[in-house]
VOBA-1610 file (N, C-alpha, C; in pm, whole numbers, padded with zeros to 5 digits, always signed):
BEGIN
Met-23518-11427+04222Met-23411-11361+04292Met-23325-11460+04367Glu-23378-11580+04396Glu-23299-11680+04465Glu-23214-11763+04370Ala-23233-11745+04240Ala-23160-11823+04141Ala-23011-11790+04146Pro-22926-11891+04126Pro-22782-11864+04124Pro-22748-11762+04016Gly-22660-11669+04050Gly-22617-11569+03954Gly-22707-11448+03943Phe-22816-11441+04024Phe-22905-11325+04017Phe-22832-11202+04067Asn-22841-11094+03992Asn-22787-10965+04033Asn-22899-10863+04031Trp-22907-10783+04137Trp-23010-10680+04144Trp-22988-10582+04031Pro-23094-10549+03955Pro-23076-10455+03844Pro-23043-10314+03896Thr-22959-10244+03824Thr-22923-10107+03860Thr-22947-10017+03739Cys-22944-09888+03761Cys-22965-09791+03654Cys-22840-09702+03646Pro-22759-09720+03542Pro-22636-09640+03531Pro-22664-09489+03523Gln-22774-09447+03458Gln-22805-09305+03445Gln-22830-09240+03582Ala-22889-09316+03675Ala-22916-09263+03809Ala-22806-09300+03907Asn-22702-09367+03858Asn-22593-09412+03944Asn-22647-09490+04064Ser-22744-09579+04037Ser-22810-09652+04146Ser-22725-09769+04194Ser-22744-09800+04321Ser-22675-09911+04383Ser-22760-10037+04368Ala-22701-10150+04396Ala-22779-10272+04411Ala-22855-10260+04542Ala-22955-10345+04560Ala-23032-10343+04684Ala-22941-10382+04800Arg-22958-10312+04911Arg-22882-10340+05033Arg-22979-10360+05148Phe-22929-10418+05254Phe-23014-10455+05368Phe-22957-10398+05496Glu-23040-10326+05572Glu-23006-10279+05707Glu-23120-10317+05799Lys-23097-10415+05883Lys-23200-10473+05970Lys-23252-10375+06075Tyr-23164-10289+06127Tyr-23200-10203+06239Tyr-23208-10056+06201Glu-23296-09985+06272Glu-23302-09839+06264Glu-23178-09783+06330Asp-23151-09655+06308Asp-23044-09589+06380Asp-23084-09577+06526Cys-22987-09572+06614Cys-23014-09548+06755Cys-23058-09403+06773Pro-23130-09375+06883Pro-23165-09235+06909Pro-23040-09148+06916Ser-23057-09020+06893Ser-22946-08926+06896Ser-22871-08935+07029Gly-22738-08947+07022Gly-22654-08957+07141Gly-22628-09100+07187Trp-22706-09196+07136Trp-22689-09337+07173Trp-22598-09404+07072Gln-22534-09513+07111Gln-22440-09586+07026Gln-22489-09729+07004Ala-22482-09778+06881Ala-22517-09917+06850Ala-22403-10008+06893Val-22435-10108+06976Val-22334-10202+07024Val-22393-10343+07019Gly-22305-10443+07029Gly-22350-10581+07031Gly-22360-10633+07172Arg-22463-10708+07197Arg-22479-10773+07327Arg-22380-10888+07331Ser-22312-10906+07441Ser-22216-11015+07453Ser-22288-11148+07436Gln-22256-11218+07328Gln-22323-11343+07298Gln-22231-11463+07313Ser-22105-11439+07342Ser-22009-11548+07350Ser-21888-11503+07431Asp-21822-11598+07496Asp-21700-11568+07568Asp-21578-11569+07477Arg-21598-11605+07349Arg-21485-11613+07257Arg-21449-11475+07204Pro-21326-11427+07229Pro-21286-11295+07181Pro-21276-11295+07028Gly-21303-11178+06970Gly-21291-11163+06826Gly-21414-11205+06749Leu-21513-11263+06816Leu-21634-11305+06747Leu-21717-11182+06713Ser-21754-11168+06587Ser-21833-11053+06544Ser-21972-11060+06607Gln-22017-10948+06660Gln-22146-10943+06726Gln-22240-10853+06648Glu-22367-10894+06644Glu-22469-10812+06583Glu-22493-10691+06672Arg-22491-10571+06615Arg-22511-10449+06692Arg-22661-10428+06712Asn-22718-10502+06808Asn-22863-10509+06825Asn-22916-10432+06945Ile-22831-10358+07013Ile-22879-10275+07123Ile-22821-10134+07109Cys-22890-10038+07171Cys-22843-09901+07175Cys-22800-09872+07318Arg-22688-09802+07333Arg-22631-09779+07466Arg-22591-09632+07479Ile-22609-09582+07601Ile-22563-09447+07632Ile-22513-09448+07776Ala-22408-09372+07804Ala-22359-09359+07941Ala-22469-09293+08023Ala-22496-09349+08140Ala-22606-09300+08224Ala-22591-09152+08257Asp-22468-09104+08270Asp-22450-08962+08302Asp-22476-08871+08182Arg-22499-08929+08064Arg-22529-08850+07944Arg-22678-08850+07912Leu-22758-08922+07992Leu-22903-08921+07971Leu-22955-08780+07994Ser-23039-08733+07904Ser-23099-08601+07918Ser-23236-08604+07853Leu-23309-08497+07865Leu-23440-08490+07800Leu-23421-08512+07651Pro-23510-08578+07581Pro-23644-08619+07619Pro-23654-08758+07681Val-23551-08809+07746Val-23558-08939+07812Val-23613-08919+07953Val-23722-08988+07985Val-23786-08974+08115Val-23802-09112+08176Phe-23754-09133+08298Phe-23768-09262+08365Phe-23912-09280+08409Lys-23963-09400+08389Lys-24099-09435+08429Lys-24091-09541+08538Asn-24198-09561+08611Asn-24206-09670+08708Asn-24203-09800+08630Ser-24114-09890+08663Ser-24092-10005+08577Ser-24190-10119+08599Gly-24201-10170+08720Gly-24281-10290+08739Gly-24222-10409+08668Leu-24096-10400+08627Leu-24032-10507+08549Leu-23936-10589+08632Gly-23941-10581+08762Gly-23856-10667+08843Gly-23746-10598+08918Gly-23727-10468+08901Gly-23627-10395+08979Gly-23486-10443+08955His-23409-10453+09064His-23269-10491+09056His-23254-10642+09035His-23147-10681+08966His-23117-10822+08941His-22983-10857+09004Gly-22955-10986+09017Gly-22831-11034+09078Gly-22706-10988+09008Asp-22715-10955+08879Asp-22597-10910+08805Asp-22574-10760+08819Gly-22652-10693+08903Gly-22635-10550+08923Gly-22716-10464+08829Ser-22789-10525+08736Ser-22868-10447+08642Ser-23003-10408+08704Arg-23063-10307+08649Arg-23193-10260+08695Arg-23282-10238+08573Gln-23399-10299+08573Gln-23494-10284+08463Gln-23582-10162+08489Val-23595-10076+08388Val-23679-09957+08397Val-23752-09938+08264Gln-23841-09845+08261Gln-23903-09801+08137Gln-23867-09655+08119Ile-23831-09617+07998Ile-23798-09478+07970Ile-23878-09432+07850Glu-23895-09302+07841Glu-23965-09244+07727Glu-23862-09175+07639Ile-23858-09217+07512Ile-23767-09158+07415Ile-23850-09113+07296Asp-23847-08984+07268Asp-23921-08928+07154Asp-24067-08970+07154Gly-24130-08968+07271Gly-24273-08998+07282Gly-24309-09145+07289Lys-24210-09236+07285Lys-24236-09380+07294Lys-24177-09435+07423Val-24255-09517+07495Val-24206-09580+07617Val-24144-09714+07579Val-24019-09736+07620Val-23948-09861+07589Val-23884-09917+07714Ala-23869-10049+07719Ala-23800-10115+07829Ala-23651-10087+07816Ala-23587-10060+07929Ala-23444-10030+07929Ala-23377-10102+08045Thr-23246-10117+08035Thr-23167-10177+08142Thr-23059-10077+08180Ile-23040-10059+08309Ile-22930-09976+08359Ile-22834-10070+08429Gln-22706-10065+08389Gln-22609-10158+08444Gln-22471-10096+08445Thr-22396-10128+08549Thr-22256-10088+08557Thr-22176-10186+08472Ala-22081-10134+08394Ala-22001-10218+08305Ala-21938-10331+08384Gly-21939-10451+08325Gly-21889-10569+08394Gly-21757-10617+08339Asn-21712-10728+08396Asn-21588-10788+08347Asn-21619-10873+08225Asp-21523-10952+08178Asp-21542-11027+08055Asp-21645-11138+08065Arg-21694-11169+08183Arg-21796-11273+08197Arg-21933-11212+08228Gly-21945-11080+08221Gly-22072-11013+08240Gly-22107-10980+08383His-22018-11012+08479His-22045-10980+08619His-22011-10834+08646Ser-22096-10769+08722Ser-22075-10629+08752Ser-21951-10611+08840Leu-21869-10513+08805Leu-21752-10481+08886Leu-21784-10375+08990Gly-21894-10303+08970Gly-21936-10203+09065Gly-21861-10072+09058Asn-21750-10066+08985Asn-21674-09942+08980Asn-21653-09893+08836Gly-21713-09957+08738Gly-21699-09915+08600Gly-21808-09815+08563Pro-21808-09772+08437Pro-21912-09679+08393Pro-22050-09745+08394Thr-22152-09665+08417Thr-22289-09715+08416Thr-22355-09676+08285Tyr-22422-09773+08223Tyr-22486-09752+08093Tyr-22635-09780+08101Cys-22707-09715+08013Cys-22848-09745+07989Cys-22855-09807+07850Thr-22922-09923+07839Thr-22935-09989+07709Thr-23082-10013+07677Ile-23112-10010+07548Ile-23245-10042+07497Ile-23228-10133+07376Pro-23329-10215+07344Pro-23321-10293+07221Pro-23318-10198+07102Arg-23237-10228+07003Arg-23229-10144+06884Arg-23353-10168+06799Pro-23424-10062+06759Pro-23547-10080+06681Pro-23522-10145+06545Met-23613-10236+06507Met-23604-10303+06377Met-23672-10215+06271Arg-23620-10218+06151Arg-23678-10142+06040Arg-23801-10215+05984Gly-23904-10140+05954Gly-24019-10196+05884Gly-23987-10221+05738Lys-23901-10137+05682Lys-23855-10151+05544Lys-23703-10159+05547Pro-23649-10282+05556Pro-23504-10296+05576Pro-23418-10292+05448Trp-23480-10297+05333Trp-23406-10295+05206Trp-23403-10153+05150Phe-23293-10118+05081Phe-23285-09985+05021Phe-23195-09987+04898Ile-23217-09887+04814Ile-23125-09858+04705Ile-23087-09711+04717Glu-22970-09678+04671Glu-22926-09540+04665Glu-22917-09500+04518Tyr-22949-09375+04491Tyr-22947-09326+04353Tyr-22930-09173+04355Asp-22890-09119+04241Asp-22880-08974+04226Asp-23010-08925+04163Asp-23074-08825+04225Asp-23199-08773+04169Asp-23168-08680+04051Ala-23271-08618+03995Ala-23255-08534+03876Ala-23162-08415+03900Asn-23146-08376+04027Asn-23056-08265+04061Asn-22918-08312+04103Gly-22894-08442+04093Gly-22764-08497+04130Gly-22744-08518+04278Val-22854-08509+04356Val-22847-08528+04500Val-22867-08676+04531Arg-22778-08732+04613Arg-22785-08874+04649Arg-22906-08898+04738Gln-22989-08996+04701Gln-23112-09029+04773Gln-23107-09176+04815Lys-23186-09209+04916Lys-23199-09346+04961Lys-23348-09379+04963Ser-23386-09488+04899Ser-23525-09529+04894Ser-23539-09665+04964Trp-23625-09670+05069Trp-23642-09790+05151Trp-23762-09870+05105Phe-23754-10005+05114Phe-23867-10090+05078Phe-23857-10223+05152Asn-23964-10302+05141Asn-23970-10431+05210Asn-23997-10539+05105Leu-23919-10645+05106Leu-23940-10756+05013Leu-24028-10866+05072Asn-24057-10859+05200Asn-24139-10961+05264Asn-24285-10938+05231Met-24351-11041+05188Met-24493-11032+05156Met-24573-11074+05280Pro-24687-11006+05305Pro-24769-11044+05422Pro-24828-11182+05411
//
């Protein structure tokens, strides 16, 4: 597969796609995938590796837990643990900052979590026997 000119085999009868790669799971319902600011250079494409929701839109099944993760930080952020769909994850609550990441104190407040990684990040799409488009996930990494 690493050889020059390799093309993933497809099946014209099933209208299958070539293999594609999606590193991250979808964000929980109501959350948005965004990129963490990794550079001060405008226009630089960022990996959408975190999930974000406006703090005023948090609702059940999200439950705040006692964090023990250091509380408030100098940048205005607060580390907490929240429960989403039965899983406890580390989260950050922060008021939107200026272009250098410093809190302005008067912008919207967001809750962010790391975006979950897929166990099977590769997929193909195909039409099943009834003509319904399906997606089949798999992993090419060997243990």
